[in-house]
N, C-alpha and C positions, 0 to 999 in steps of 0.2 A: 891069775893069782897064786899066791903061796910060794913067790920065792922061783918061779919059774924060769933059772937061766937059761934055759935053750932058746926059750920065746923070743927075750930080751935079746939076746945075742942074733937071733934073726931079724928082729926088728932090725937091728941098729946095722946090721950088712947091707937088709932089704935099701933103709935106708942112706948108706952109703952109696951103694952101686945109684941110686935113683939121684944120690947129686951129681954122680961122675954125667948121668946122660942128660939132665937138665942142662950142666956144664958145658958138656960138649954140643948140645941144639943149640944153646945161646951165641957159643960162638961161631959156630955155621950160619948164626942168623946174621951178629956182629960184623963177619971176616965176608959172606957170601951176599945173602938174598938182601940186605940192607944196602948191599954195594952194589948191587945189580939194578935195586927201586931209584938208590941213588941218582944212577946214569940214566934212566929212563925215565922216571917221574918229572913234568914239569913245572916248575918251580912254586905256580900258582897251586897243583896240588899236594906238593911238598908241605906250604904254607898251612892248608887247611887240613892237611893229616897231624900236621902239627898241633892244630887248635885242638883239633878234636881229641888227641891224647890230654892235652894239656887240660880242657874237660874234666874228661874220664877221669883224670889223676884227682880232681879238685871238687868231685863230683861228691856230694854226701854221701849214695850208696858207697860207692867203691873203696871213700875211705872208714864207713862202717863196715864193710867188709873186709878190710886191712885189719884192722881193730879185732873184726871177728877170726880172725887167721889168727893172729899173733895171740889171746886171750887162748886157743886150740892147742898151739905148739908152748907157750906156756905150761898148762896143762900138762901136756904130755913130757916135758921136761919135767915138770915134778913128780910124776907117775914112776918113769923112769927112773930116777933119782933115788927116790923109796922103795922102788924093788931092788934096786941094784944095795941098796941102804941093809934090806930085808935079807937079800943071799949071805953077805959077808958077815950079816951077824951069829 
């Protein structure tokens, strides 16, 4: 509060660092873990996993959680924009 530019800068730096870490993690999953699983899992197990993931994606709980996360993200974006506007004033 009160135009703390240091806190905003720290948050932005942490968010960028976390984003880079998450991207590296996802790349490793996509290019190592999932490739290994695809080579070793029987087709029937892969089909069951695909069905389970589809069910999770379309369940009401998953959709509600996603909507809540998006609302939180939008709120944080508004707060950061407002904070930056206050600092510039």
